PyMOL Python script that loads the backbone (N, CA, C, O; Angstrom):
from pymol import cmd

cmd.read_pdbstr("""\
ATOM      1  N   MET A   1     -10.563  -9.523  46.520  1.00  0.00           N
ATOM      2  CA  MET A   1     -10.437  -9.606  47.894  1.00  0.00           C
ATOM      3  C   MET A   1      -9.687 -10.828  48.230  1.00  0.00           C
ATOM      4  O   MET A   1     -10.074 -11.899  47.762  1.00  0.00           O
ATOM      5  N   THR A   2      -8.590 -10.773  49.041  1.00  0.00           N
ATOM      6  CA  THR A   2      -7.744 -11.831  49.500  1.00  0.00           C
ATOM      7  C   THR A   2      -8.486 -12.584  50.618  1.00  0.00           C
ATOM      8  O   THR A   2      -9.099 -11.990  51.505  1.00  0.00           O
ATOM      9  N   GLU A   3      -8.404 -13.860  50.535  1.00  0.00           N
ATOM     10  CA  GLU A   3      -9.050 -14.763  51.633  1.00  0.00           C
ATOM     11  C   GLU A   3      -8.231 -14.598  52.840  1.00  0.00           C
ATOM     12  O   GLU A   3      -7.023 -14.365  52.795  1.00  0.00           O
ATOM     13  N   ASP A   4      -8.931 -14.727  53.952  1.00  0.00           N
ATOM     14  CA  ASP A   4      -8.347 -14.649  55.361  1.00  0.00           C
ATOM     15  C   ASP A   4      -7.254 -15.738  55.432  1.00  0.00           C
ATOM     16  O   ASP A   4      -7.551 -16.878  55.076  1.00  0.00           O
ATOM     17  N   PRO A   5      -6.123 -15.484  55.829  1.00  0.00           N
ATOM     18  CA  PRO A   5      -5.021 -16.470  55.976  1.00  0.00           C
ATOM     19  C   PRO A   5      -5.323 -17.674  56.836  1.00  0.00           C
ATOM     20  O   PRO A   5      -4.847 -18.779  56.574  1.00  0.00           O
ATOM     21  N   ILE A   6      -6.127 -17.448  57.876  1.00  0.00           N
ATOM     22  CA  ILE A   6      -6.529 -18.570  58.751  1.00  0.00           C
ATOM     23  C   ILE A   6      -7.419 -19.565  57.990  1.00  0.00           C
ATOM     24  O   ILE A   6      -7.292 -20.782  58.125  1.00  0.00           O
ATOM     25  N   VAL A   7      -8.361 -18.966  57.153  1.00  0.00           N
ATOM     26  CA  VAL A   7      -9.336 -19.829  56.416  1.00  0.00           C
ATOM     27  C   VAL A   7      -8.494 -20.491  55.291  1.00  0.00           C
ATOM     28  O   VAL A   7      -8.680 -21.675  55.010  1.00  0.00           O
ATOM     29  N   SER A   8      -7.634 -19.789  54.692  1.00  0.00           N
ATOM     30  CA  SER A   8      -6.871 -20.466  53.677  1.00  0.00           C
ATOM     31  C   SER A   8      -6.087 -21.650  54.189  1.00  0.00           C
ATOM     32  O   SER A   8      -6.154 -22.732  53.608  1.00  0.00           O
ATOM     33  N   MET A   9      -5.284 -21.454  55.353  1.00  0.00           N
ATOM     34  CA  MET A   9      -4.670 -22.561  55.928  1.00  0.00           C
ATOM     35  C   MET A   9      -5.472 -23.799  56.234  1.00  0.00           C
ATOM     36  O   MET A   9      -5.142 -24.939  55.907  1.00  0.00           O
ATOM     37  N   ALA A  10      -6.604 -23.446  56.921  1.00  0.00           N
ATOM     38  CA  ALA A  10      -7.504 -24.600  57.187  1.00  0.00           C
ATOM     39  C   ALA A  10      -7.954 -25.248  56.008  1.00  0.00           C
ATOM     40  O   ALA A  10      -7.961 -26.478  56.051  1.00  0.00           O
ATOM     41  N   LYS A  11      -8.352 -24.666  54.910  1.00  0.00           N
ATOM     42  CA  LYS A  11      -8.827 -25.183  53.721  1.00  0.00           C
ATOM     43  C   LYS A  11      -7.718 -26.061  53.009  1.00  0.00           C
ATOM     44  O   LYS A  11      -7.979 -27.108  52.416  1.00  0.00           O
ATOM     45  N   ARG A  12      -6.480 -25.530  53.131  1.00  0.00           N
ATOM     46  CA  ARG A  12      -5.302 -26.300  52.497  1.00  0.00           C
ATOM     47  C   ARG A  12      -5.131 -27.605  53.416  1.00  0.00           C
ATOM     48  O   ARG A  12      -4.870 -28.687  52.889  1.00  0.00           O
ATOM     49  N   GLY A  13      -5.274 -27.484  54.709  1.00  0.00           N
ATOM     50  CA  GLY A  13      -5.126 -28.632  55.582  1.00  0.00           C
ATOM     51  C   GLY A  13      -6.283 -29.765  55.266  1.00  0.00           C
ATOM     52  O   GLY A  13      -6.034 -30.965  55.152  1.00  0.00           O
ATOM     53  N   ILE A  14      -7.414 -29.253  55.162  1.00  0.00           N
ATOM     54  CA  ILE A  14      -8.553 -30.130  54.764  1.00  0.00           C
ATOM     55  C   ILE A  14      -8.270 -30.860  53.428  1.00  0.00           C
ATOM     56  O   ILE A  14      -8.327 -32.083  53.299  1.00  0.00           O
ATOM     57  N   ASP A  15      -7.979 -30.039  52.514  1.00  0.00           N
ATOM     58  CA  ASP A  15      -7.758 -30.590  51.079  1.00  0.00           C
ATOM     59  C   ASP A  15      -6.618 -31.636  51.086  1.00  0.00           C
ATOM     60  O   ASP A  15      -6.715 -32.697  50.469  1.00  0.00           O
ATOM     61  N   ARG A  16      -5.517 -31.282  51.825  1.00  0.00           N
ATOM     62  CA  ARG A  16      -4.387 -32.174  51.825  1.00  0.00           C
ATOM     63  C   ARG A  16      -4.751 -33.499  52.612  1.00  0.00           C
ATOM     64  O   ARG A  16      -4.246 -34.552  52.224  1.00  0.00           O
ATOM     65  N   ALA A  17      -5.614 -33.491  53.712  1.00  0.00           N
ATOM     66  CA  ALA A  17      -5.910 -34.573  54.413  1.00  0.00           C
ATOM     67  C   ALA A  17      -6.849 -35.532  53.492  1.00  0.00           C
ATOM     68  O   ALA A  17      -6.767 -36.760  53.509  1.00  0.00           O
ATOM     69  N   SER A  18      -7.696 -34.835  52.739  1.00  0.00           N
ATOM     70  CA  SER A  18      -8.568 -35.602  51.784  1.00  0.00           C
ATOM     71  C   SER A  18      -7.861 -36.323  50.694  1.00  0.00           C
ATOM     72  O   SER A  18      -8.299 -37.396  50.279  1.00  0.00           O
ATOM     73  N   THR A  19      -6.721 -35.746  50.187  1.00  0.00           N
ATOM     74  CA  THR A  19      -6.034 -36.372  49.020  1.00  0.00           C
ATOM     75  C   THR A  19      -4.921 -37.264  49.553  1.00  0.00           C
ATOM     76  O   THR A  19      -4.407 -38.061  48.768  1.00  0.00           O
ATOM     77  N   GLU A  20      -4.508 -37.206  50.797  1.00  0.00           N
ATOM     78  CA  GLU A  20      -3.311 -37.946  51.281  1.00  0.00           C
ATOM     79  C   GLU A  20      -3.650 -38.895  52.304  1.00  0.00           C
ATOM     80  O   GLU A  20      -2.747 -39.412  52.961  1.00  0.00           O
ATOM     81  N   ASP A  21      -4.964 -39.204  52.527  1.00  0.00           N
ATOM     82  CA  ASP A  21      -5.438 -40.018  53.570  1.00  0.00           C
ATOM     83  C   ASP A  21      -4.712 -39.662  54.895  1.00  0.00           C
ATOM     84  O   ASP A  21      -4.199 -40.522  55.611  1.00  0.00           O
ATOM     85  N   GLY A  22      -4.704 -38.418  55.153  1.00  0.00           N
ATOM     86  CA  GLY A  22      -4.143 -37.812  56.377  1.00  0.00           C
ATOM     87  C   GLY A  22      -5.144 -37.369  57.372  1.00  0.00           C
ATOM     88  O   GLY A  22      -6.343 -37.614  57.243  1.00  0.00           O
ATOM     89  N   VAL A  23      -4.627 -36.697  58.393  1.00  0.00           N
ATOM     90  CA  VAL A  23      -5.457 -36.059  59.516  1.00  0.00           C
ATOM     91  C   VAL A  23      -5.143 -34.564  59.521  1.00  0.00           C
ATOM     92  O   VAL A  23      -4.002 -34.102  59.520  1.00  0.00           O
ATOM     93  N   PHE A  24      -6.285 -33.850  59.528  1.00  0.00           N
ATOM     94  CA  PHE A  24      -6.109 -32.431  59.765  1.00  0.00           C
ATOM     95  C   PHE A  24      -6.849 -32.118  61.091  1.00  0.00           C
ATOM     96  O   PHE A  24      -8.064 -32.295  61.182  1.00  0.00           O
ATOM     97  N   HIS A  25      -6.116 -31.660  62.093  1.00  0.00           N
ATOM     98  CA  HIS A  25      -6.602 -31.420  63.380  1.00  0.00           C
ATOM     99  C   HIS A  25      -6.797 -29.876  63.530  1.00  0.00           C
ATOM    100  O   HIS A  25      -5.856 -29.081  63.522  1.00  0.00           O
ATOM    101  N   MET A  26      -8.103 -29.534  63.666  1.00  0.00           N
ATOM    102  CA  MET A  26      -8.379 -28.078  63.847  1.00  0.00           C
ATOM    103  C   MET A  26      -8.546 -27.886  65.415  1.00  0.00           C
ATOM    104  O   MET A  26      -9.525 -28.372  65.983  1.00  0.00           O
ATOM    105  N   TRP A  27      -7.757 -27.303  65.979  1.00  0.00           N
ATOM    106  CA  TRP A  27      -7.697 -27.107  67.429  1.00  0.00           C
ATOM    107  C   TRP A  27      -8.283 -25.764  67.960  1.00  0.00           C
ATOM    108  O   TRP A  27      -7.777 -24.698  67.607  1.00  0.00           O
ATOM    109  N   PHE A  28      -9.200 -25.805  68.690  1.00  0.00           N
ATOM    110  CA  PHE A  28      -9.777 -24.516  69.221  1.00  0.00           C
ATOM    111  C   PHE A  28     -10.668 -24.808  70.337  1.00  0.00           C
ATOM    112  O   PHE A  28     -11.138 -25.941  70.443  1.00  0.00           O
ATOM    113  N   HIS A  29     -10.947 -23.885  71.186  1.00  0.00           N
ATOM    114  CA  HIS A  29     -11.902 -23.960  72.231  1.00  0.00           C
ATOM    115  C   HIS A  29     -12.966 -22.929  72.100  1.00  0.00           C
ATOM    116  O   HIS A  29     -12.623 -21.853  71.610  1.00  0.00           O
ATOM    117  N   PRO A  30     -14.257 -23.097  72.478  1.00  0.00           N
ATOM    118  CA  PRO A  30     -15.225 -22.155  72.214  1.00  0.00           C
ATOM    119  C   PRO A  30     -14.848 -20.678  72.743  1.00  0.00           C
ATOM    120  O   PRO A  30     -15.308 -19.687  72.176  1.00  0.00           O
ATOM    121  N   ASN A  31     -14.070 -20.588  73.754  1.00  0.00           N
ATOM    122  CA  ASN A  31     -13.678 -19.227  74.132  1.00  0.00           C
ATOM    123  C   ASN A  31     -12.643 -18.559  73.191  1.00  0.00           C
ATOM    124  O   ASN A  31     -12.222 -17.424  73.413  1.00  0.00           O
ATOM    125  N   ASN A  32     -12.233 -19.341  72.083  1.00  0.00           N
ATOM    126  CA  ASN A  32     -11.429 -18.625  71.003  1.00  0.00           C
ATOM    127  C   ASN A  32     -12.224 -17.855  70.057  1.00  0.00           C
ATOM    128  O   ASN A  32     -11.711 -17.092  69.238  1.00  0.00           O
ATOM    129  N   LEU A  33     -13.573 -18.069  70.176  1.00  0.00           N
ATOM    130  CA  LEU A  33     -14.544 -17.491  69.233  1.00  0.00           C
ATOM    131  C   LEU A  33     -14.958 -16.150  69.995  1.00  0.00           C
ATOM    132  O   LEU A  33     -15.869 -16.160  70.823  1.00  0.00           O
ATOM    133  N   THR A  34     -14.318 -15.116  69.709  1.00  0.00           N
ATOM    134  CA  THR A  34     -14.544 -13.866  70.597  1.00  0.00           C
ATOM    135  C   THR A  34     -15.248 -12.776  69.815  1.00  0.00           C
ATOM    136  O   THR A  34     -15.821 -11.873  70.424  1.00  0.00           O
ATOM    137  N   ASP A  35     -15.230 -12.821  68.516  1.00  0.00           N
ATOM    138  CA  ASP A  35     -16.008 -11.751  67.856  1.00  0.00           C
ATOM    139  C   ASP A  35     -16.521 -12.307  66.482  1.00  0.00           C
ATOM    140  O   ASP A  35     -16.148 -13.387  66.022  1.00  0.00           O
ATOM    141  N   GLU A  36     -17.420 -11.458  65.867  1.00  0.00           N
ATOM    142  CA  GLU A  36     -18.112 -11.929  64.620  1.00  0.00           C
ATOM    143  C   GLU A  36     -17.164 -12.536  63.604  1.00  0.00           C
ATOM    144  O   GLU A  36     -17.494 -13.553  62.994  1.00  0.00           O
ATOM    145  N   ARG A  37     -16.003 -11.946  63.404  1.00  0.00           N
ATOM    146  CA  ARG A  37     -15.039 -12.423  62.433  1.00  0.00           C
ATOM    147  C   ARG A  37     -14.729 -13.902  62.725  1.00  0.00           C
ATOM    148  O   ARG A  37     -14.698 -14.715  61.801  1.00  0.00           O
ATOM    149  N   ASP A  38     -14.510 -14.239  63.937  1.00  0.00           N
ATOM    150  CA  ASP A  38     -14.149 -15.665  64.345  1.00  0.00           C
ATOM    151  C   ASP A  38     -15.307 -16.644  63.854  1.00  0.00           C
ATOM    152  O   ASP A  38     -15.061 -17.734  63.339  1.00  0.00           O
ATOM    153  N   PHE A  39     -16.498 -16.188  64.048  1.00  0.00           N
ATOM    154  CA  PHE A  39     -17.721 -17.030  63.816  1.00  0.00           C
ATOM    155  C   PHE A  39     -17.791 -17.187  62.206  1.00  0.00           C
ATOM    156  O   PHE A  39     -18.042 -18.276  61.690  1.00  0.00           O
ATOM    157  N   GLU A  40     -17.569 -16.116  61.520  1.00  0.00           N
ATOM    158  CA  GLU A  40     -17.562 -16.147  60.030  1.00  0.00           C
ATOM    159  C   GLU A  40     -16.437 -17.034  59.589  1.00  0.00           C
ATOM    160  O   GLU A  40     -16.638 -17.830  58.672  1.00  0.00           O
ATOM    161  N   ARG A  41     -15.266 -16.955  60.177  1.00  0.00           N
ATOM    162  CA  ARG A  41     -14.172 -17.907  59.698  1.00  0.00           C
ATOM    163  C   ARG A  41     -14.639 -19.360  59.850  1.00  0.00           C
ATOM    164  O   ARG A  41     -14.603 -20.193  58.944  1.00  0.00           O
ATOM    165  N   MET A  42     -15.077 -19.568  61.082  1.00  0.00           N
ATOM    166  CA  MET A  42     -15.588 -20.967  61.378  1.00  0.00           C
ATOM    167  C   MET A  42     -16.625 -21.376  60.487  1.00  0.00           C
ATOM    168  O   MET A  42     -16.622 -22.559  60.148  1.00  0.00           O
ATOM    169  N   GLU A  43     -17.609 -20.536  59.996  1.00  0.00           N
ATOM    170  CA  GLU A  43     -18.622 -21.031  59.167  1.00  0.00           C
ATOM    171  C   GLU A  43     -18.077 -21.241  57.785  1.00  0.00           C
ATOM    172  O   GLU A  43     -18.522 -22.163  57.102  1.00  0.00           O
ATOM    173  N   THR A  44     -17.136 -20.437  57.329  1.00  0.00           N
ATOM    174  CA  THR A  44     -16.474 -20.644  55.953  1.00  0.00           C
ATOM    175  C   THR A  44     -15.702 -22.117  56.009  1.00  0.00           C
ATOM    176  O   THR A  44     -15.799 -22.972  55.128  1.00  0.00           O
ATOM    177  N   ILE A  45     -15.016 -22.222  57.074  1.00  0.00           N
ATOM    178  CA  ILE A  45     -14.203 -23.563  57.223  1.00  0.00           C
ATOM    179  C   ILE A  45     -15.093 -24.718  57.109  1.00  0.00           C
ATOM    180  O   ILE A  45     -14.900 -25.647  56.325  1.00  0.00           O
ATOM    181  N   LEU A  46     -16.107 -24.620  57.949  1.00  0.00           N
ATOM    182  CA  LEU A  46     -17.033 -25.856  58.079  1.00  0.00           C
ATOM    183  C   LEU A  46     -17.802 -26.000  56.784  1.00  0.00           C
ATOM    184  O   LEU A  46     -18.067 -27.148  56.430  1.00  0.00           O
ATOM    185  N   GLU A  47     -18.189 -24.999  56.042  1.00  0.00           N
ATOM    186  CA  GLU A  47     -18.801 -25.123  54.766  1.00  0.00           C
ATOM    187  C   GLU A  47     -17.823 -25.898  53.789  1.00  0.00           C
ATOM    188  O   GLU A  47     -18.246 -26.788  53.051  1.00  0.00           O
ATOM    189  N   HIS A  48     -16.558 -25.535  53.823  1.00  0.00           N
ATOM    190  CA  HIS A  48     -15.558 -26.112  52.912  1.00  0.00           C
ATOM    191  C   HIS A  48     -15.445 -27.626  53.344  1.00  0.00           C
ATOM    192  O   HIS A  48     -15.455 -28.533  52.511  1.00  0.00           O
ATOM    193  N   LEU A  49     -15.339 -27.830  54.653  1.00  0.00           N
ATOM    194  CA  LEU A  49     -15.218 -29.210  55.239  1.00  0.00           C
ATOM    195  C   LEU A  49     -16.374 -30.114  54.817  1.00  0.00           C
ATOM    196  O   LEU A  49     -16.164 -31.275  54.467  1.00  0.00           O
ATOM    197  N   ALA A  50     -17.600 -29.576  54.852  1.00  0.00           N
ATOM    198  CA  ALA A  50     -18.785 -30.281  54.427  1.00  0.00           C
ATOM    199  C   ALA A  50     -18.726 -30.651  52.948  1.00  0.00           C
ATOM    200  O   ALA A  50     -19.043 -31.773  52.552  1.00  0.00           O
ATOM    201  N   GLU A  51     -18.328 -29.713  52.180  1.00  0.00           N
ATOM    202  CA  GLU A  51     -18.124 -29.842  50.724  1.00  0.00           C
ATOM    203  C   GLU A  51     -17.220 -31.008  50.314  1.00  0.00           C
ATOM    204  O   GLU A  51     -17.510 -31.853  49.467  1.00  0.00           O
ATOM    205  N   VAL A  52     -15.970 -30.941  51.095  1.00  0.00           N
ATOM    206  CA  VAL A  52     -14.960 -31.862  50.800  1.00  0.00           C
ATOM    207  C   VAL A  52     -15.429 -33.301  51.270  1.00  0.00           C
ATOM    208  O   VAL A  52     -15.205 -34.303  50.590  1.00  0.00           O
ATOM    209  N   ARG A  53     -16.079 -33.327  52.451  1.00  0.00           N
ATOM    210  CA  ARG A  53     -16.472 -34.595  53.001  1.00  0.00           C
ATOM    211  C   ARG A  53     -17.576 -35.251  52.124  1.00  0.00           C
ATOM    212  O   ARG A  53     -17.677 -36.475  52.054  1.00  0.00           O
ATOM    213  N   ASP A  54     -18.327 -34.477  51.518  1.00  0.00           N
ATOM    214  CA  ASP A  54     -19.514 -34.976  50.621  1.00  0.00           C
ATOM    215  C   ASP A  54     -18.937 -35.413  49.252  1.00  0.00           C
ATOM    216  O   ASP A  54     -19.641 -36.131  48.542  1.00  0.00           O
ATOM    217  N   THR A  55     -17.615 -35.004  48.798  1.00  0.00           N
ATOM    218  CA  THR A  55     -17.264 -35.311  47.514  1.00  0.00           C
ATOM    219  C   THR A  55     -15.950 -36.088  47.460  1.00  0.00           C
ATOM    220  O   THR A  55     -15.396 -36.321  46.386  1.00  0.00           O
ATOM    221  N   THR A  56     -15.447 -36.494  48.674  1.00  0.00           N
ATOM    222  CA  THR A  56     -14.269 -37.239  48.683  1.00  0.00           C
ATOM    223  C   THR A  56     -14.402 -38.356  49.797  1.00  0.00           C
ATOM    224  O   THR A  56     -15.406 -38.368  50.510  1.00  0.00           O
ATOM    225  N   PRO A  57     -13.404 -39.286  49.951  1.00  0.00           N
ATOM    226  CA  PRO A  57     -13.633 -40.226  51.063  1.00  0.00           C
ATOM    227  C   PRO A  57     -13.237 -39.634  52.436  1.00  0.00           C
ATOM    228  O   PRO A  57     -13.144 -40.363  53.424  1.00  0.00           O
ATOM    229  N   LEU A  58     -13.021 -38.396  52.482  1.00  0.00           N
ATOM    230  CA  LEU A  58     -12.641 -37.855  53.757  1.00  0.00           C
ATOM    231  C   LEU A  58     -13.688 -38.106  54.887  1.00  0.00           C
ATOM    232  O   LEU A  58     -14.880 -37.924  54.638  1.00  0.00           O
ATOM    233  N   ARG A  59     -13.289 -38.510  56.095  1.00  0.00           N
ATOM    234  CA  ARG A  59     -14.007 -38.736  57.257  1.00  0.00           C
ATOM    235  C   ARG A  59     -13.836 -37.670  58.289  1.00  0.00           C
ATOM    236  O   ARG A  59     -12.708 -37.233  58.518  1.00  0.00           O
ATOM    237  N   VAL A  60     -14.846 -37.241  58.902  1.00  0.00           N
ATOM    238  CA  VAL A  60     -14.814 -36.243  59.948  1.00  0.00           C
ATOM    239  C   VAL A  60     -14.993 -36.959  61.247  1.00  0.00           C
ATOM    240  O   VAL A  60     -16.037 -37.580  61.446  1.00  0.00           O
ATOM    241  N   GLN A  61     -13.975 -36.912  62.209  1.00  0.00           N
ATOM    242  CA  GLN A  61     -13.986 -37.674  63.285  1.00  0.00           C
ATOM    243  C   GLN A  61     -13.544 -36.793  64.484  1.00  0.00           C
ATOM    244  O   GLN A  61     -12.971 -35.722  64.283  1.00  0.00           O
ATOM    245  N   THR A  62     -13.799 -37.229  65.671  1.00  0.00           N
ATOM    246  CA  THR A  62     -13.244 -36.547  66.820  1.00  0.00           C
ATOM    247  C   THR A  62     -11.828 -37.138  67.093  1.00  0.00           C
ATOM    248  O   THR A  62     -11.495 -38.229  66.632  1.00  0.00           O
ATOM    249  N   MET A  63     -11.027 -36.384  67.847  1.00  0.00           N
ATOM    250  CA  MET A  63      -9.728 -36.918  68.290  1.00  0.00           C
ATOM    251  C   MET A  63      -9.846 -38.165  69.054  1.00  0.00           C
ATOM    252  O   MET A  63      -8.972 -39.031  69.022  1.00  0.00           O
ATOM    253  N   GLY A  64     -10.991 -38.263  69.783  1.00  0.00           N
ATOM    254  CA  GLY A  64     -11.157 -39.462  70.662  1.00  0.00           C
ATOM    255  C   GLY A  64     -11.419 -40.713  69.715  1.00  0.00           C
ATOM    256  O   GLY A  64     -10.874 -41.794  69.941  1.00  0.00           O
ATOM    257  N   SER A  65     -12.245 -40.521  68.691  1.00  0.00           N
ATOM    258  CA  SER A  65     -12.347 -41.714  67.852  1.00  0.00           C
ATOM    259  C   SER A  65     -11.181 -42.044  67.122  1.00  0.00           C
ATOM    260  O   SER A  65     -10.972 -43.229  66.862  1.00  0.00           O
ATOM    261  N   ILE A  66     -10.317 -41.085  66.721  1.00  0.00           N
ATOM    262  CA  ILE A  66      -9.049 -41.495  66.003  1.00  0.00           C
ATOM    263  C   ILE A  66      -8.139 -42.188  66.994  1.00  0.00           C
ATOM    264  O   ILE A  66      -7.528 -43.193  66.632  1.00  0.00           O
ATOM    265  N   ALA A  67      -8.007 -41.695  68.275  1.00  0.00           N
ATOM    266  CA  ALA A  67      -7.253 -42.343  69.250  1.00  0.00           C
ATOM    267  C   ALA A  67      -7.633 -43.858  69.530  1.00  0.00           C
ATOM    268  O   ALA A  67      -6.794 -44.732  69.748  1.00  0.00           O
ATOM    269  N   SER A  68      -8.968 -44.049  69.498  1.00  0.00           N
ATOM    270  CA  SER A  68      -9.547 -45.430  69.711  1.00  0.00           C
ATOM    271  C   SER A  68      -9.038 -46.309  68.567  1.00  0.00           C
ATOM    272  O   SER A  68      -8.595 -47.436  68.788  1.00  0.00           O
ATOM    273  N   GLU A  69      -9.112 -45.746  67.263  1.00  0.00           N
ATOM    274  CA  GLU A  69      -8.732 -46.525  66.143  1.00  0.00           C
ATOM    275  C   GLU A  69      -7.306 -46.889  66.277  1.00  0.00           C
ATOM    276  O   GLU A  69      -6.950 -48.053  66.090  1.00  0.00           O
ATOM    277  N   VAL A  70      -6.447 -45.927  66.602  1.00  0.00           N
ATOM    278  CA  VAL A  70      -5.008 -46.131  66.729  1.00  0.00           C
ATOM    279  C   VAL A  70      -4.651 -47.153  67.814  1.00  0.00           C
ATOM    280  O   VAL A  70      -3.738 -47.964  67.663  1.00  0.00           O
ATOM    281  N   LYS A  71      -5.407 -47.081  68.910  1.00  0.00           N
ATOM    282  CA  LYS A  71      -5.172 -48.034  70.144  1.00  0.00           C
ATOM    283  C   LYS A  71      -5.495 -49.415  69.739  1.00  0.00           C
ATOM    284  O   LYS A  71      -4.823 -50.335  70.206  1.00  0.00           O
ATOM    285  N   ASP A  72      -6.551 -49.672  68.835  1.00  0.00           N
ATOM    286  CA  ASP A  72      -7.145 -50.819  68.468  1.00  0.00           C
ATOM    287  C   ASP A  72      -6.148 -51.492  67.387  1.00  0.00           C
ATOM    288  O   ASP A  72      -6.233 -52.708  67.217  1.00  0.00           O
ATOM    289  N   ASP A  73      -5.330 -50.838  66.747  1.00  0.00           N
ATOM    290  CA  ASP A  73      -4.461 -51.372  65.624  1.00  0.00           C
ATOM    291  C   ASP A  73      -3.319 -52.195  66.283  1.00  0.00           C
ATOM    292  O   ASP A  73      -2.940 -51.983  67.435  1.00  0.00           O
ATOM    293  N   GLU A  74      -2.839 -53.075  65.533  1.00  0.00           N
ATOM    294  CA  GLU A  74      -1.787 -53.894  65.964  1.00  0.00           C
ATOM    295  C   GLU A  74      -0.566 -53.080  66.286  1.00  0.00           C
ATOM    296  O   GLU A  74      -0.248 -52.159  65.533  1.00  0.00           O
ATOM    297  N   PRO A  75       0.123 -53.357  67.335  1.00  0.00           N
ATOM    298  CA  PRO A  75       1.297 -52.435  67.678  1.00  0.00           C
ATOM    299  C   PRO A  75       2.378 -52.725  66.545  1.00  0.00           C
ATOM    300  O   PRO A  75       2.443 -53.829  66.004  1.00  0.00           O
ATOM    301  N   LEU A  76       3.182 -51.720  66.236  1.00  0.00           N
ATOM    302  CA  LEU A  76       4.215 -51.841  65.328  1.00  0.00           C
ATOM    303  C   LEU A  76       5.272 -52.631  65.897  1.00  0.00           C
ATOM    304  O   LEU A  76       5.443 -52.573  67.115  1.00  0.00           O
ATOM    305  N   PRO A  77       6.079 -53.434  65.115  1.00  0.00           N
ATOM    306  CA  PRO A  77       7.288 -54.165  65.692  1.00  0.00           C
ATOM    307  C   PRO A  77       8.228 -53.114  66.138  1.00  0.00           C
ATOM    308  O   PRO A  77       8.370 -52.077  65.490  1.00  0.00           O
ATOM    309  N   ARG A  78       8.920 -53.375  67.311  1.00  0.00           N
ATOM    310  CA  ARG A  78       9.821 -52.450  67.800  1.00  0.00           C
ATOM    311  C   ARG A  78      11.295 -53.043  67.651  1.00  0.00           C
ATOM    312  O   ARG A  78      11.555 -54.216  67.920  1.00  0.00           O
ATOM    313  N   GLU A  79      12.184 -52.169  67.220  1.00  0.00           N
ATOM    314  CA  GLU A  79      13.602 -52.449  67.114  1.00  0.00           C
ATOM    315  C   GLU A  79      14.333 -51.838  68.369  1.00  0.00           C
ATOM    316  O   GLU A  79      14.108 -50.689  68.751  1.00  0.00           O
ATOM    317  N   PRO A  80      15.232 -52.696  68.987  1.00  0.00           N
ATOM    318  CA  PRO A  80      15.949 -52.167  70.052  1.00  0.00           C
ATOM    319  C   PRO A  80      16.787 -50.867  69.669  1.00  0.00           C
ATOM    320  O   PRO A  80      17.373 -50.776  68.590  1.00  0.00           O
ATOM    321  N   ILE A  81      16.795 -49.943  70.566  1.00  0.00           N
ATOM    322  CA  ILE A  81      17.560 -48.671  70.382  1.00  0.00           C
ATOM    323  C   ILE A  81      18.827 -48.799  71.044  1.00  0.00           C
ATOM    324  O   ILE A  81      18.867 -49.294  72.171  1.00  0.00           O
ATOM    325  N   GLY A  82      19.910 -48.387  70.436  1.00  0.00           N
ATOM    326  CA  GLY A  82      21.249 -48.341  71.043  1.00  0.00           C
ATOM    327  C   GLY A  82      21.979 -49.636  70.799  1.00  0.00           C
ATOM    328  O   GLY A  82      21.510 -50.455  70.008  1.00  0.00           O
ATOM    329  N   PRO A  83      23.161 -49.870  71.472  1.00  0.00           N
ATOM    330  CA  PRO A  83      24.032 -51.072  71.160  1.00  0.00           C
ATOM    331  C   PRO A  83      23.402 -52.236  71.759  1.00  0.00           C
ATOM    332  O   PRO A  83      22.679 -52.158  72.753  1.00  0.00           O
ATOM    333  N   ARG A  84      23.709 -53.438  71.081  1.00  0.00           N
ATOM    334  CA  ARG A  84      23.191 -54.676  71.475  1.00  0.00           C
ATOM    335  C   ARG A  84      24.224 -55.507  72.108  1.00  0.00           C
ATOM    336  O   ARG A  84      23.944 -56.633  72.518  1.00  0.00           O
TER     337      ARG A  84
END
""", "prot")
cmd.dss("prot")
cmd.show_as("cartoon", "prot")
cmd.util.cbc("prot")
cmd.orient("prot")
C-alpha cells in the first residue's frame, strides 16, 4: 500500500529539518480536520514527529517561540542597496 502523499511530504519535511538544523512549518487550522482521514493523517504525522524528536536534536516549537528567538538575535549587518 502506498503511503498518503500528504503524510509522506510531512515526514520528509520533518526528517530534513532534523538533519539540516532547519524549520518545518506544518500549517493548518482545526477546521482543516474535516473527516476521519484527516485525523488519521495527523496522528501518523505526529507519531513520526515524536519518534524523530526523541531520537535526534530536533526541537518542536511554536512559530511564536521561533519568532522570539529570531527577534532576540543580533541583527545581521546590512549593506546598502543600489548606487552609492
